[in-house]
Structure formats: structure tokens, C-alpha cells
FIDRENNU-78788 format. One record per residue: residue in three letters; z, y, x of N, C-alpha, C in turn. Coordinates in steps of 0.001 Angstrom, whole numbers, plus 500000, padded with zeros to 6 digits. Layout:
REM FIDRENNU-78788
ALAZYXZYXZYX;...
***
This chain:
REM FIDRENNU-78788
MET167592088090153861167036088911152825168018090042152529;SER167532091243152509168408092374152192167917093051150924;LEU168836093608150186168554094289148933169130095694149002;ILE168613096572148167169119097940148102169757098150146735;ILE170928098720146726171631099019145482171139100360144975;SER170782100422143676170280101667143088171431102635142831;ASN171083103849142419172105104848142083173018104367140960;LYS172508103521140100173287102985138984174056101721139373;GLY173934101284140608174628100082141063173864098806140780;TRP172600098913140411171794097743140104171231097107141367;VAL171083095794141317170443095039142398169413094135141740;VAL168229094084142290167183093214141760167201091904142538;ILE167341090802141800167306089481142422165841089078142527;PRO165367088763143719163958088413143897163515087256142985;ALA162260087311142545161711086326141608161869084892142113;GLU161661084671143400161757083298143932163156082723143753;LEU164183083566143924165552083088143734165889082931142255;ARG165371083832141405165592083687139962164988082378139464;LYS163809082032139957163179080770139567163962079577140105;LYS164334079649141374165050078542142021166350078213141294;TYR167089079251140855168387079051140216168332079208138698;ASN167122079244138148166913079322136705167687080490136082;LEU167593081651136702168248082854136198167257083594135304;LEU167363083329134024166470083925133043167066085234132531;PRO166249086104131921166810087330131340167925086986130349;GLY169043087658130472170198087399129616171186086399130186;THR170837085766131316171759084816131945172982085578132454;GLU174153085082132106175395085718132559175738085212133961;VAL176069086138134842176485085778136204177846086404136489;VAL178519085858137492179827086345137919179709086782139369;ILE180277087937139687180322088400141077181702088022141619;VAL181731087271142712182984086805143298183133087398144694;ASP184320087926144986184623088488146304185385087434147100;TYR184741086868148095185357085873148972185877086538150242;GLY186699087547150103187282088212151264186233088838152159;GLY185415089715151611184403090400152401182992089876152193;VAL182857088787151476181551088225151157181415088203149641;LEU180369088851149118180125088841147684179156087720147347;ALA179445087028146269178570085941145813178234086162144347;ILE176979085923143991176543085979142603176438084538142127;ILE177236084186141118177310082806140653177002082768139160;PRO176088081888138729175849081762137287177140081364136579;ALA177445082061135479178656081759134718178509080405134039;LEU179612079677133935179591078394133247179509078635131743;LYS178688077854131062178547078014129618179787077521128893;ASN180358076419129354181562075856128757182455075377129898;PRO183248076281130490184007075935131695184982074774131513;ILE185570074628130332186525073539130127185796072198130144;LYS184701072110129409183945070866129349183320070544130708;GLN182780071553131384182130071320132673183141071010133779;GLY184391071426133623185411071151134628186112069821134430;ARG185864069192133274186529067921132971186152066872134014;GLY187152066185134544186911065137135533186806065651136955;LEU186928066959137142186782067552138466187832067021139445;LEU189038066767138956190126066304139820190360064802139698;LYS189394064086139150189516062652138955189762061956140290;GLY190695061021140276190984060250141480192110060833142318;LEU192546062055141995193653062659142732194970062250142090;PRO196080062331142830197377061973142254197671062827141023;SER198329062212140038198638062887138786199859063787138960;LEU199681065064138743200798065995138817201794065713137699;THR201287065326136543202164065013135416203089063861135768;GLN202544062810136353203364061662136736204419062053137770;ASP204043062883138741204994063336139750206122064148139114;LEU205775065015138161206797065820137487207733064951136650;LEU207185063952135964208030063047135168208978062254136057;LYS208509061792137208209368061066138152210492061975138659;GLU210144063224138991211143064178139478212199064457138412;ARG211753064618137163212707064858136072213637063663135892;ALA213086062458135944213907061257135805214927061192136935;HIS214515061519138138215422061517139286216543062548139092;GLU216183063739138657217188064784138414218146064376137301;ARG217603063770136247218428063332135126219437062290135586;SER219002061318136380219924060281136864220969060877137798;ARG220577061882138581221531062544139465222580063294138651;GLU222142063981137596223072064724136742224010063783136006;GLU223494062657135527224339061683134830225399061130135764;GLY225074060976137031226034060490138013227170061472138230;ARG226894062754138120227932063783138296228854063851137081;ILE228312063625135898229098063768134666230119062651134550;LYS229791061438134948230700060276134801231912060384135620;
***
């Protein structure tokens, strides 16, 4: 499917795609440049709430940082004595 950009830079999203992705008048979208590919993505209404749990099951960065700090602290204490 190809679209034409107007003199004002407007692009009309075809009705079938607006219906499919529930893009109603006033819906906020984000244009993302993926290195030569443009994507139109519906903006998240509450990005913090919707992103919660996204990294669930992955190693905890906080735990890794606390372990590293403890290791550094014990190393420094060894030098001071």
C-alpha cells in the first residue's frame, strides 16, 4: 500500500487500517524512525503502568549492582587494614 504526502505533510491512513488498529479521531500516534523505516505507532496512554512487568523473569540489575558494591567494599576494607 502506498500513500501520498500532501503539501502540508499530511498522510491519510486508510479506513481499513484505522478500524483494524482502533485509530479514532484524536488518537495520539508516534512516528518512529527505525534507521530508514518509518513506523506509525499508537502512543501509550500510561507508559509506566503499561510497561510494568515487561522485564519480569530477567536477572535483577539492582541485585547485581548490590553484589558488585559489596565486593568492592570488601576489597577496599582489605586494603585499609
